[in-house]
C-alpha positions as CSV (number, residue, x, y, z in Angstrom):
1,M,5.3,0.1,-42.3
2,L,3.2,-2.4,-43.9
3,V,1.4,-1.1,-47.1
4,K,-0.7,-2.7,-49.9
5,A,-0.2,-1.3,-53.4
6,K,-3.3,0.1,-55.2
7,W,-1.5,-0.3,-58.7
8,S,2.0,-1.2,-59.7
9,V,4.7,1.0,-57.9
10,K,8.4,0.8,-58.2
11,G,10.3,1.1,-54.8
12,S,14.0,1.1,-54.0
13,D,13.7,-2.9,-53.7
14,G,12.0,-3.3,-57.1
15,W,8.5,-3.4,-58.4
16,H,5.3,-4.1,-56.5
17,L,2.2,-5.0,-58.3
18,G,-1.3,-4.1,-57.4
19,G,-2.7,-5.9,-54.4
20,E,0.7,-6.8,-53.1
21,V,1.3,-6.4,-49.4
22,F,4.9,-5.3,-48.4
23,H,7.0,-3.6,-45.9
24,T,8.5,-0.2,-46.8
25,N,9.9,3.0,-45.3
26,E,9.3,5.1,-48.4
27,D,6.4,7.4,-49.1
28,F,4.5,6.4,-52.1
29,G,1.6,8.7,-51.6
30,D,-1.8,7.6,-53.0
31,A,-0.2,4.7,-54.7
32,V,-0.4,2.5,-51.5
33,E,-2.8,1.9,-48.8
34,V,-1.1,2.0,-45.1
35,L,-2.0,-1.1,-43.3
36,D,0.2,-0.8,-40.2
37,A,1.9,2.6,-39.7
38,P,4.6,3.1,-37.1
39,V,3.5,4.6,-33.9
40,A,4.4,8.4,-33.8
41,R,6.4,9.6,-30.9
42,K,4.7,12.1,-28.6
43,E,7.0,15.3,-28.6
44,E,6.9,17.9,-25.8
45,P,4.9,20.8,-26.8
46,E,6.9,23.9,-27.6
47,P,6.2,26.6,-25.1
48,V,3.9,29.3,-26.5
49,K,5.7,32.4,-27.3
50,E,3.9,35.7,-26.9
51,P,3.9,37.8,-30.2
52,V,6.3,40.5,-30.3
53,K,4.3,43.9,-30.3
54,A,5.7,46.1,-33.0
55,E,6.3,49.7,-32.1
56,P,4.2,52.3,-34.0
57,A,5.9,53.6,-37.1
58,K,7.4,57.1,-36.5
59,A,6.2,59.8,-38.8
60,K,8.9,60.8,-41.3
61,T,10.2,64.1,-40.9
62,P,10.6,66.1,-44.3
63,S,14.2,66.3,-45.3
64,R,16.1,69.5,-45.2
65,R,16.6,71.2,-48.4
66,K,19.5,73.6,-49.2
67,T,18.3,77.0,-50.2
68,T,20.4,79.1,-52.3
69,A,20.8,82.6,-52.0
70,K,20.2,84.8,-55.1
């Protein structure tokens, strides 16, 4: 993509001064202004999946306790 440096930035191919226009594939974030971005390919939309319905939580049964005969 074609970018213009807002300030001095260092890329894989060396330093670029502020105002310099150059080609790169790196992401410099806010340090550059994108002049010519590559065209993004349209991907096929993924089929919409229906949300899985959660089964209601079962009530816990009290645990059995052993009783000792006295």
